[in-house]
C-alpha positions as CSV (number, residue, x, y, z in Angstrom):
1,M,33.6,-60.4,6.8
2,Q,30.8,-63.2,6.7
3,P,30.6,-64.7,3.0
4,S,27.7,-63.6,0.9
5,K,24.6,-66.0,1.1
6,I,23.3,-67.1,-2.2
7,L,19.9,-69.2,-2.8
8,I,20.4,-71.5,-6.1
9,V,16.8,-72.1,-7.7
10,E,17.7,-75.1,-9.9
11,D,15.4,-77.8,-10.8
12,E,18.0,-80.5,-12.2
13,G,19.6,-82.1,-9.3
14,I,23.3,-82.5,-11.1
15,V,23.0,-78.9,-11.9
16,A,22.2,-77.7,-8.4
17,L,24.7,-79.9,-7.1
18,D,27.2,-78.7,-9.1
19,L,26.5,-75.3,-8.6
20,K,26.6,-75.3,-4.5
21,R,30.3,-77.0,-5.1
22,R,31.8,-74.2,-7.2
23,L,30.0,-71.4,-4.7
24,S,31.5,-73.3,-1.7
25,K,34.7,-73.2,-3.5
26,L,34.2,-69.7,-4.8
27,G,34.1,-68.8,-0.6
28,Y,30.0,-68.2,-1.1
29,A,27.4,-69.4,1.6
30,V,24.6,-71.4,-0.1
31,T,21.5,-70.8,2.1
32,G,19.6,-73.7,0.0
33,T,18.9,-75.0,-3.6
34,A,15.5,-75.3,-4.7
35,A,13.8,-77.5,-7.8
36,S,10.5,-75.5,-7.8
37,S,9.1,-72.0,-7.4
38,D,7.1,-72.6,-4.1
39,Q,10.5,-74.3,-2.6
40,A,12.5,-70.6,-4.0
41,L,9.1,-68.5,-2.2
42,E,9.7,-70.8,1.1
43,L,13.8,-70.5,1.1
44,A,13.7,-66.8,0.3
45,A,11.5,-65.9,2.8
46,A,13.2,-68.2,5.6
47,D,16.4,-66.7,5.1
48,P,16.3,-63.8,3.2
49,P,20.1,-64.2,0.6
50,A,21.8,-61.6,-0.8
51,L,21.6,-63.0,-4.1
52,I,19.4,-65.3,-5.8
53,L,20.6,-67.6,-9.0
54,M,17.5,-68.1,-10.9
55,D,17.1,-70.8,-13.3
56,I,14.5,-69.4,-16.2
57,H,13.2,-73.1,-16.6
58,I,12.3,-74.6,-14.1
59,K,9.7,-77.3,-13.4
60,G,6.3,-76.9,-12.1
61,D,3.3,-74.0,-12.7
62,L,5.9,-70.9,-12.7
63,N,9.0,-70.7,-14.8
64,G,11.7,-69.1,-13.2
65,I,10.7,-65.4,-14.4
66,E,7.6,-65.4,-12.8
67,T,8.7,-67.1,-9.3
68,A,11.4,-64.0,-9.5
69,R,8.5,-61.9,-9.6
70,L,7.1,-63.0,-6.7
71,I,9.9,-63.0,-4.8
72,L,10.9,-59.2,-5.5
73,D,6.9,-58.6,-4.7
74,R,7.9,-59.4,-1.2
75,Q,11.4,-58.6,-0.6
76,P,14.4,-56.8,-2.7
77,V,16.8,-58.7,-3.7
78,P,19.3,-59.1,-6.5
79,I,18.6,-61.6,-9.1
80,V,21.0,-63.4,-11.9
81,F,19.0,-65.6,-14.5
82,L,20.3,-69.5,-15.3
83,T,19.4,-70.3,-18.8
84,A,20.7,-72.6,-21.6
85,H,18.7,-70.7,-24.0
86,S,19.7,-66.8,-25.0
87,D,17.1,-66.0,-27.5
88,A,15.4,-62.3,-27.9
89,A,12.1,-63.5,-26.8
90,T,13.9,-64.7,-23.7
91,L,16.0,-62.3,-23.0
92,E,13.1,-59.6,-23.8
93,E,10.9,-61.5,-20.9
94,A,13.6,-61.9,-18.6
95,K,14.1,-57.6,-18.6
96,S,10.7,-57.5,-17.2
97,V,12.0,-58.4,-13.3
98,T,15.5,-56.0,-14.4
99,P,17.8,-58.8,-13.5
100,Y,21.1,-58.0,-11.9
101,G,22.7,-60.5,-14.4
102,Y,22.0,-63.1,-16.9
103,L,24.6,-66.2,-17.3
104,V,24.1,-69.0,-20.6
105,K,24.9,-72.9,-19.6
106,P,27.6,-73.5,-19.6
107,F,29.8,-71.0,-18.1
108,E,33.1,-70.6,-16.2
109,E,33.8,-70.1,-12.5
110,R,35.7,-67.0,-13.7
111,S,31.9,-65.7,-15.3
112,L,30.0,-66.6,-12.5
113,Q,32.0,-64.8,-9.7
114,S,32.2,-61.5,-11.4
115,T,29.0,-61.6,-12.8
116,I,27.5,-62.6,-9.3
117,E,30.0,-59.9,-7.4
118,M,29.0,-57.3,-10.2
119,A,25.6,-58.3,-8.8
120,I,25.8,-57.8,-5.4
121,Y,27.7,-54.8,-5.6
122,K,25.1,-53.0,-8.0
123,Y,22.8,-53.9,-5.9
124,R,24.2,-52.4,-2.6
125,M,25.2,-49.0,-4.1
126,E,21.4,-48.7,-5.8
127,Q,20.2,-49.6,-2.0
128,R,23.2,-46.7,-0.7
129,L,21.7,-44.5,-3.1
130,R,18.2,-45.4,-2.5
131,Q,19.2,-44.7,1.5
132,E,20.3,-41.5,0.1
133,E,18.0,-40.3,-1.7
134,D,15.5,-41.2,1.5
135,N,17.2,-39.4,3.4
136,F,17.6,-36.1,1.1
137,R,13.7,-36.1,0.7
138,T,13.3,-36.1,4.2
139,L,15.4,-32.8,4.3
140,T,13.7,-31.3,1.5
141,E,10.6,-32.3,2.5
142,M,10.3,-30.2,5.7
143,A,12.3,-27.6,3.9
144,S,11.1,-24.0,3.6
145,D,12.0,-23.4,0.1
146,G,11.3,-24.9,-2.6
147,I,13.4,-27.4,-3.9
148,V,13.7,-29.2,-7.9
149,I,15.9,-31.3,-9.8
150,I,16.4,-31.0,-13.3
151,D,17.8,-33.7,-15.2
152,A,20.5,-32.9,-18.3
153,E,17.7,-33.0,-20.8
154,G,15.5,-30.5,-19.3
155,R,13.2,-32.2,-17.2
156,H,12.1,-31.9,-13.4
157,V,13.0,-35.4,-12.1
158,Y,12.2,-34.0,-8.5
159,A,10.1,-31.2,-6.8
160,N,9.9,-30.9,-3.1
161,P,6.6,-30.3,-1.7
162,R,7.6,-26.0,-1.0
163,A,7.7,-26.1,-4.9
164,T,4.2,-27.4,-5.9
165,E,3.0,-24.7,-3.4
166,I,5.2,-22.1,-4.6
167,T,4.2,-23.0,-8.4
168,G,0.7,-24.3,-8.0
169,Y,1.9,-27.0,-10.1
170,S,1.5,-30.7,-8.5
171,D,4.2,-32.8,-8.3
172,T,2.9,-35.0,-11.2
173,D,2.4,-31.7,-13.1
174,L,6.4,-30.7,-12.3
175,V,8.3,-34.6,-12.4
176,E,8.7,-35.5,-16.1
177,T,8.1,-32.2,-17.7
178,K,10.5,-30.1,-19.5
179,I,11.7,-27.1,-17.6
180,K,11.4,-24.7,-21.5
181,D,7.3,-25.7,-21.0
182,L,7.4,-23.9,-17.4
183,L,9.7,-21.7,-18.4
184,E,6.6,-20.6,-20.7
185,N,4.2,-21.4,-18.5
186,A,5.0,-20.8,-14.8
187,Y,8.5,-19.7,-14.2
188,D,9.3,-16.8,-16.7
189,F,12.7,-15.9,-15.8
190,E,15.8,-16.1,-17.8
191,C,18.6,-16.8,-15.2
192,V,18.0,-21.0,-15.4
193,K,19.6,-22.4,-17.8
194,T,20.3,-26.4,-17.6
195,G,23.9,-27.3,-17.5
196,E,24.8,-24.3,-15.7
197,D,24.9,-23.3,-12.0
198,I,22.6,-20.4,-11.0
199,K,23.7,-17.4,-9.6
200,R,21.6,-16.0,-7.1
201,C,19.1,-14.0,-8.8
202,E,15.3,-12.5,-8.3
203,A,12.6,-13.3,-10.7
204,A,8.6,-12.9,-11.2
205,I,7.2,-16.0,-11.9
206,Q,3.3,-17.0,-12.9
207,N,1.9,-19.5,-11.1
208,K,-0.8,-22.5,-12.2
209,A,-3.4,-19.9,-10.9
210,G,-2.2,-17.2,-13.0
211,D,-0.7,-15.4,-10.2
212,I,2.6,-13.6,-9.8
213,V,4.6,-14.5,-7.3
214,Y,8.1,-13.2,-6.4
215,V,11.1,-15.8,-6.1
216,E,14.8,-15.8,-5.3
217,L,16.5,-18.9,-7.2
218,S,19.6,-20.3,-6.7
219,G,21.4,-23.7,-7.8
220,S,24.1,-25.4,-8.8
221,L,25.1,-29.0,-10.7
222,T,24.8,-32.3,-8.7
223,V,23.9,-36.2,-9.4
224,W,20.9,-37.7,-9.5
225,R,20.4,-41.2,-9.5
226,N,24.0,-41.5,-11.1
227,E,22.9,-39.2,-13.5
228,A,23.9,-35.0,-14.0
229,A,21.5,-33.1,-13.1
230,Q,20.8,-29.5,-11.7
231,M,19.0,-28.4,-8.2
232,I,17.1,-25.4,-7.8
233,M,16.2,-23.4,-4.6
234,I,12.9,-21.4,-4.9
235,R,12.5,-18.9,-2.2
236,D,9.2,-17.2,-2.4
237,I,10.0,-13.1,-1.3
238,S,6.6,-12.0,-2.1
239,N,6.2,-10.6,1.5
240,I,9.6,-9.0,1.3
241,K,8.8,-7.5,-2.1
242,A,5.4,-6.3,-0.7
243,A,7.3,-5.0,2.3
244,E,9.9,-3.3,0.2
245,E,7.3,-1.8,-2.1
246,E,5.1,-0.4,1.1
247,R,8.2,1.0,2.6
248,K,9.0,2.5,-0.9
249,R,5.3,3.9,-0.9
250,L,5.5,5.0,2.7
251,Q,9.1,7.0,1.7
252,E,7.2,8.5,-1.0
253,Q,4.6,9.9,1.0
254,L,6.6,11.4,3.8
255,A,8.7,12.8,0.9
256,Q,5.6,14.5,-0.8
257,S,3.9,15.5,2.9
258,E,7.1,17.3,3.4
259,K,7.2,18.5,0.3
260,L,3.4,20.3,0.3
261,K,4.5,20.9,3.8
262,A,7.5,23.5,2.7
263,M,5.0,24.8,0.0
264,G,2.7,25.1,2.2
265,T,5.0,27.1,4.5
266,L,5.7,29.1,1.7
267,A,2.1,29.6,0.7
268,G,0.8,30.9,3.8
269,G,3.4,33.7,4.6
270,I,2.7,35.0,0.7
271,A,-1.2,34.6,1.6
272,H,-0.2,36.5,4.9
273,D,1.2,39.9,3.1
274,F,-1.0,39.9,0.3
275,N,-3.6,40.0,2.9
276,N,-2.0,42.9,4.8
277,L,-2.3,44.9,1.2
278,L,-5.4,43.9,0.5
279,M,-6.3,44.8,4.1
280,G,-5.5,48.8,3.2
281,I,-6.8,48.5,-0.6
282,Q,-10.4,47.5,0.8
283,G,-10.7,49.3,3.9
284,Y,-9.9,52.4,2.1
285,A,-12.6,51.2,-0.7
286,S,-15.3,50.6,2.1
287,L,-14.6,54.1,3.6
288,M,-15.0,55.8,0.7
289,S,-18.0,53.8,-0.5
290,E,-19.8,55.2,2.4
291,E,-18.7,58.6,2.8
292,L,-19.5,59.0,-1.2
293,K,-23.4,59.1,-2.2
294,T,-25.1,56.4,-3.3
295,S,-25.3,58.0,-7.2
296,H,-22.0,59.4,-6.8
297,P,-20.4,58.2,-9.7
298,H,-17.1,57.1,-8.1
299,Q,-19.8,54.5,-6.6
300,V,-19.4,51.8,-9.5
301,H,-16.0,52.0,-9.9
302,L,-15.6,51.8,-5.8
303,K,-17.6,48.6,-6.4
304,T,-15.2,46.8,-8.8
305,I,-12.0,47.7,-7.1
306,E,-14.1,46.0,-3.7
307,E,-15.1,42.7,-6.0
308,T,-11.5,42.8,-7.5
309,V,-10.2,42.5,-3.9
310,Q,-12.5,39.7,-2.8
311,S,-11.5,37.5,-5.8
312,A,-8.2,38.5,-4.6
313,A,-9.0,37.5,-1.1
314,N,-10.6,34.1,-2.4
315,L,-7.0,33.6,-4.1
316,T,-5.5,33.9,-0.6
317,D,-7.9,31.8,1.0
318,Q,-7.1,29.2,-1.2
319,L,-3.1,29.5,-0.5
320,L,-4.1,29.2,3.1
321,G,-6.1,26.2,2.4
322,F,-3.0,24.8,1.2
323,A,-0.6,25.8,3.9
324,R,-3.4,24.1,6.2
325,G,-4.8,27.5,7.0
326,G,-8.1,27.9,5.9
327,K,-10.3,27.0,8.7
328,Y,-11.8,29.6,10.8
329,E,-15.3,29.4,11.1
330,V,-16.0,26.1,12.7
331,K,-19.3,24.4,13.1
332,T,-21.0,21.2,13.7
333,L,-22.5,20.8,10.2
334,N,-24.5,17.5,8.1
335,V,-22.3,16.5,5.5
336,I,-25.4,15.1,3.9
337,D,-26.9,18.5,3.3
338,L,-24.0,20.5,2.4
339,V,-22.8,17.4,-0.2
340,R,-26.6,17.6,-1.6
341,T,-27.0,21.4,-1.9
342,S,-23.1,21.6,-3.4
343,A,-24.3,19.0,-6.0
344,E,-27.7,20.9,-7.0
345,M,-25.7,24.2,-7.2
346,F,-23.3,22.2,-9.5
347,G,-26.1,20.6,-11.4
348,R,-28.0,23.8,-12.6
349,T,-24.6,25.1,-13.9
350,R,-23.4,21.7,-16.0
351,K,-26.6,20.4,-17.5
352,E,-24.3,17.9,-19.5
353,I,-23.5,16.0,-16.6
354,R,-26.1,13.4,-14.6
355,V,-25.3,13.5,-10.8
356,H,-26.1,10.5,-8.8
357,T,-26.2,10.8,-4.8
358,K,-26.3,7.9,-2.5
359,T,-26.4,8.2,1.2
360,Q,-27.0,6.5,4.0
361,P,-30.0,6.7,6.5
362,G,-29.5,9.7,9.4
363,E,-26.8,12.3,9.5
364,V,-23.1,12.1,8.9
365,V,-22.3,14.6,11.2
366,V,-18.7,16.6,11.0
367,A,-17.1,20.0,12.8
368,A,-15.5,21.7,9.7
369,D,-15.7,25.0,8.3
370,G,-19.0,24.9,5.5
371,R,-17.8,27.0,3.1
372,Q,-14.3,25.5,3.2
373,L,-15.8,21.8,2.4
374,E,-18.1,23.1,-0.1
375,Q,-14.9,25.2,-1.9
376,V,-13.1,21.4,-1.6
377,L,-16.0,19.5,-3.3
378,M,-16.7,22.4,-6.1
379,S,-13.1,21.7,-6.7
380,M,-13.8,18.6,-7.1
381,Y,-17.1,18.7,-9.3
382,L,-15.0,21.3,-11.7
383,N,-12.2,18.8,-12.0
384,A,-14.8,16.1,-12.8
385,S,-16.7,18.2,-15.3
386,Q,-13.6,19.2,-17.3
387,A,-12.4,15.4,-17.3
388,M,-16.0,15.0,-19.0
389,P,-15.9,17.7,-21.7
390,T,-18.9,15.9,-23.6
391,G,-20.9,14.9,-20.5
392,G,-20.5,12.0,-18.2
393,D,-21.6,10.6,-14.5
394,L,-20.6,11.9,-11.8
395,F,-21.4,9.5,-8.7
396,L,-21.3,11.2,-5.3
397,E,-21.6,8.7,-2.1
398,V,-21.4,9.7,1.9
399,S,-20.9,7.4,4.4
400,R,-19.8,6.6,8.0
401,V,-16.4,4.2,7.6
402,Q,-14.3,2.9,10.3
403,L,-10.4,3.3,9.5
404,D,-8.1,1.1,11.9
405,E,-4.9,1.9,13.0
406,A,-2.6,0.2,10.1
407,V,-4.2,2.9,7.6
408,C,-4.4,6.0,10.2
409,L,-0.5,5.1,10.8
410,T,0.3,5.8,7.2
411,H,-1.4,9.0,6.8
412,R,-0.8,10.7,10.5
413,I,-4.4,10.7,11.8
414,E,-6.1,9.3,14.6
415,P,-8.0,5.5,14.3
416,G,-11.9,6.0,14.4
417,I,-15.2,6.6,12.6
418,Y,-14.9,9.3,9.9
419,A,-17.3,11.0,7.5
420,K,-16.4,9.3,3.7
421,I,-17.2,11.4,0.6
422,S,-16.7,10.0,-2.6
423,V,-16.7,12.0,-5.5
424,T,-16.7,9.4,-9.1
425,D,-16.4,10.7,-12.4
426,T,-16.8,8.5,-15.9
427,G,-14.3,10.8,-17.3
428,I,-11.0,10.7,-19.1
429,G,-8.9,9.8,-15.9
430,M,-5.4,10.7,-15.5
431,D,-2.0,9.2,-16.4
432,E,0.5,8.3,-13.5
433,D,2.5,11.6,-13.4
434,T,-0.7,13.8,-13.5
435,L,-1.6,11.9,-10.6
436,N,1.4,12.2,-8.2
437,R,0.9,15.9,-9.2
438,V,-2.3,16.5,-8.3
439,F,-2.3,18.1,-5.0
440,D,1.0,20.1,-5.8
441,P,0.0,24.4,-5.7
442,F,0.0,25.8,-9.0
443,F,0.1,22.6,-11.0
444,T,-2.4,22.7,-13.7
445,T,-3.2,20.5,-17.1
446,K,-5.2,23.7,-18.5
447,E,-4.3,25.9,-21.2
448,L,-2.5,29.4,-19.6
449,N,-4.7,31.6,-18.1
450,R,-7.3,29.0,-17.2
451,G,-6.8,27.9,-14.0
452,T,-4.7,28.6,-11.0
453,G,-3.5,25.1,-10.1
454,M,-4.6,25.8,-6.2
455,G,-8.1,24.1,-6.5
456,L,-6.8,20.5,-5.2
457,A,-3.7,21.9,-3.3
458,S,-5.9,24.2,-1.3
459,A,-8.7,21.0,-1.0
460,Y,-5.5,19.1,0.3
461,G,-4.7,21.3,2.9
462,I,-8.3,22.2,4.1
463,I,-9.0,18.3,4.5
464,S,-5.5,18.1,6.5
465,N,-6.7,21.1,8.2
466,H,-9.5,19.3,9.7
467,K,-7.5,16.7,10.8
468,G,-8.4,14.3,8.1
469,I,-7.6,12.8,4.3
470,I,-7.9,12.9,0.5
471,T,-7.2,10.1,-1.7
472,V,-7.4,9.8,-5.0
473,Y,-7.4,6.9,-7.4
474,S,-7.5,7.0,-11.9
475,E,-7.2,5.1,-15.0
476,Q,-6.6,6.9,-18.1
477,E,-10.3,6.2,-20.0
478,H,-11.6,4.9,-16.6
479,G,-12.3,8.2,-14.5
480,T,-11.5,9.4,-10.8
481,T,-12.1,8.6,-7.8
482,F,-11.6,10.9,-4.9
483,N,-12.2,9.8,-1.4
484,I,-12.4,12.3,1.7
485,Y,-12.2,11.2,5.4
486,L,-13.4,13.8,8.1
487,P,-13.4,12.9,11.9
488,V,-17.3,12.5,12.8
489,S,-18.3,14.8,15.7
490,E,-20.8,13.3,18.0
491,Q,-22.4,17.3,18.7
492,A,-26.2,18.2,17.1
493,V,-25.9,20.5,14.2
494,R,-25.8,23.9,14.8
495,A,-28.4,26.3,13.8
496,E,-27.5,29.6,11.7
497,S,-27.8,32.8,13.3
498,A,-29.6,35.7,12.2
499,A,-27.5,38.2,10.2
500,A,-26.3,41.5,11.6
501,P,-28.0,44.8,11.0
502,D,-25.4,46.5,7.9
503,F,-23.5,49.1,10.4
504,Q,-23.3,49.1,14.3
505,K,-21.1,51.9,15.7
506,G,-20.2,53.0,19.0
507,T,-18.4,55.0,21.3
508,E,-15.7,53.0,23.1
509,T,-12.0,53.6,23.3
510,I,-10.2,50.6,21.2
511,L,-6.7,49.7,21.1
512,L,-5.2,48.9,17.8
513,V,-2.2,47.0,17.4
514,D,-0.2,46.8,14.5
515,D,3.4,46.3,13.1
516,E,2.3,48.3,9.5
517,E,1.8,51.2,9.0
518,L,-1.2,50.0,6.1
519,I,-3.2,48.4,8.8
520,I,-2.5,51.1,11.4
521,G,-3.9,53.9,9.1
522,V,-7.0,52.1,7.7
523,G,-7.7,50.5,10.8
524,R,-7.4,53.5,12.6
525,D,-10.0,55.4,9.9
526,M,-12.8,52.4,10.0
527,L,-12.7,52.5,13.3
528,N,-12.9,56.4,13.7
529,F,-15.8,56.3,11.0
530,L,-17.9,54.0,13.6
531,G,-17.7,56.3,15.9
532,Y,-14.9,54.6,18.1
533,R,-12.1,56.5,19.9
534,V,-8.7,54.8,18.7
535,L,-5.1,54.4,20.2
536,V,-2.4,52.8,17.8
537,A,0.2,50.5,19.2
538,Q,3.3,49.2,16.4
539,S,4.5,46.9,18.5
540,G,3.7,44.1,21.2
541,A,6.1,46.2,23.9
542,E,4.2,49.6,23.0
543,C,0.3,47.8,23.3
544,V,1.7,46.7,27.0
545,D,2.9,50.0,27.7
546,L,-0.2,51.4,26.8
547,V,-2.0,48.7,28.8
548,T,-0.1,49.3,31.8
549,G,-0.6,52.9,32.3
550,Q,-4.1,53.0,30.7
551,V,-5.5,50.5,31.3
552,E,-9.1,52.1,32.8
553,D,-9.2,53.8,29.4
554,I,-9.3,51.0,26.8
555,D,-12.6,49.2,26.5
556,L,-11.0,46.6,23.6
557,I,-7.9,45.9,22.1
558,I,-7.4,44.2,18.4
559,L,-4.5,42.6,18.4
560,D,-2.3,41.4,15.0
561,M,-0.7,38.3,15.4
562,I,2.5,38.2,13.4
563,M,4.7,41.0,14.7
564,P,8.6,41.0,15.3
565,G,9.8,41.2,18.6
566,M,7.1,40.4,21.1
567,D,4.4,38.9,18.9
568,G,0.8,38.2,19.4
569,A,1.1,35.5,21.6
570,A,3.5,36.6,24.4
571,T,1.7,39.9,23.7
572,F,-1.8,38.6,24.4
573,E,0.0,37.1,27.6
574,Q,0.9,40.3,29.2
575,I,-2.7,41.6,28.5
576,R,-4.4,38.8,30.4
577,A,-1.6,39.4,33.1
578,L,-2.3,43.4,33.3
579,A,-6.2,43.1,32.8
580,P,-8.1,39.8,32.8
581,D,-11.2,40.9,31.4
582,M,-9.8,42.7,28.7
583,P,-11.7,42.3,25.6
584,V,-9.3,41.2,22.8
585,I,-10.0,40.2,19.0
586,L,-7.2,38.5,17.5
587,S,-6.4,40.2,13.8
588,S,-4.2,38.0,10.9
589,G,-3.5,37.6,7.6
590,Y,-3.5,33.9,8.7
591,A,-6.7,32.0,9.3
592,L,-7.7,30.1,12.5
593,N,-5.3,27.8,12.9
594,G,-2.0,26.7,14.1
595,Q,-0.6,29.6,16.7
596,A,-3.7,31.7,16.6
597,A,-5.8,28.8,17.3
598,E,-3.6,28.1,20.4
599,I,-4.3,31.9,21.2
600,M,-8.0,31.6,20.9
601,E,-7.5,28.4,23.2
602,K,-6.1,30.6,25.8
603,G,-8.9,33.0,26.1
604,C,-9.5,35.4,23.1
605,N,-12.3,36.5,22.7
606,N,-13.1,36.7,19.0
607,F,-11.1,36.0,15.6
608,I,-10.9,38.6,12.0
609,Q,-9.1,37.6,9.4
610,K,-7.5,40.1,7.0
611,P,-8.8,41.9,4.7
612,F,-11.8,42.5,5.9
613,N,-14.2,45.9,5.4
614,I,-16.2,48.2,7.5
615,K,-19.0,45.9,7.8
616,G,-17.1,43.3,8.9
617,L,-15.1,45.2,11.6
618,S,-18.3,47.1,13.1
619,E,-20.2,43.5,13.5
620,I,-17.0,41.5,15.2
621,V,-16.2,44.7,17.4
622,R,-19.7,45.1,18.4
623,K,-20.5,41.8,19.2
624,T,-17.0,41.6,21.1
625,L,-18.3,44.7,23.6
626,E,-21.8,43.1,24.3
627,E,-20.4,39.4,24.9
628,T,-17.9,40.4,27.3
629,G,-20.1,43.6,28.7
630,A,-17.6,45.9,28.0
631,H,-19.7,48.8,26.4
């Protein structure tokens, strides 16, 4: 092992010679002796020593302390001061260059050797720690996680770049700042306690900008520059938390969608059966009304019955709307016109509410059932008015928007251009529970007997059936916004057709197919009243047998869609196979969607929804016969 090299700086020649002799005796290699600051600087630079023995009071312009400072500015080296004076002032001045030892002349060889050895050892240990710290910094500065080190008093003594990025505080802000101060302002978590290991935990911290950042924390006790410390790892999990929240939202949305779908199936079945019952009441009431003189006293009662049936039919329309079955008179229409017309109608009945309408230039055209869309809008206007019992503002806006794949994937619709209808009120808003149930059927915040709870449920089903979406945003005391999105159509707006005469009679033969005795009875009586000859079949198989045997005698078939055994779809296929040109009107208590729409696409000529009265029946039968040339 090479002997440690030592430079002696001493202006007294005899003392310098004595030191050199002693050091040689102790096994050190003396690189030289300097009697002035200039010589000391020159020798230290020429052959860097392992240690310098520096006399504090040397001759020349600079004393030993000033000379040591110049040497240390150029190169790191441990310095031990030699002096014959041990007064407080000299000691205090010597501290300014952080010496590794201080020997008062005269001293013994044992003291000289122990001071030199301890100084060299301490310097080497510091160099090793500094190298380790440099290595640590190199690693931590490349780390993807934030790393901070806290001393025993709770002060940050180190923060890597990622920690400053996560917290928003610079390293100057963090280092030398007590953690308790940042616990109040930046971190806001309880699992960090100085002097303890940190188990892995999640926390929400507030960065310097005031934003919430979700983090995962872990850490343990460590040593920093020979002192007990605590190292904390900070992992930013904001994206993970956001993804979890999005996944949770999608799961809740899927569950809500499945719930509404199941309830819609139930509601659709109820509406179908209820419409069949209404069919009997409606049909017989309309027949009685036609057979009695207009002056007959029962006409008032019959009119009341028909009005009551219509009210019940409106309720089933809402049920079918929720069941995504309310679209059966599709045509192209300008949404702007629909919104303006419905707003004017609503505004005349709610003078205390100021209606503001904003639209873009030109037309916004969709293919939809105008009556159903008007029902959706009126439901929203009504809810808005109830949220503003003392008056307020209702803002309506129509525009064209582009929905991207991310939005459409969430709502299971096709990306593209959509008509957006916004309905915003300045009312009382909704709490979270109400907001989560706003589209549930039969859910209402109104008093008993003041509402059915079907308005918004029906609106949801209608818009969904139009391949659109409806969203709602609300804050208590800040109002509510409903947004409706419907696919735009590039077709021209269809003009309204002229109204048909009251009754259109005929003499053709009509096959009425339905499994319900009530529908067969009332249907046959209405058709007979209109002059038609009627054949009946109470099943799909019976219908096929009649077509097979009497196809030449049948001019038109009115076919029920829902029947046990061979249903309407299968029966229609058999009819088309036997008589490709036979006019067929599809009849159902459901609306024109799903299975009914599929049958229509396969060539069925027309559709009539139960319950229908004699006037509606006369129009659809005559129209179908004339369009097909069967009359």
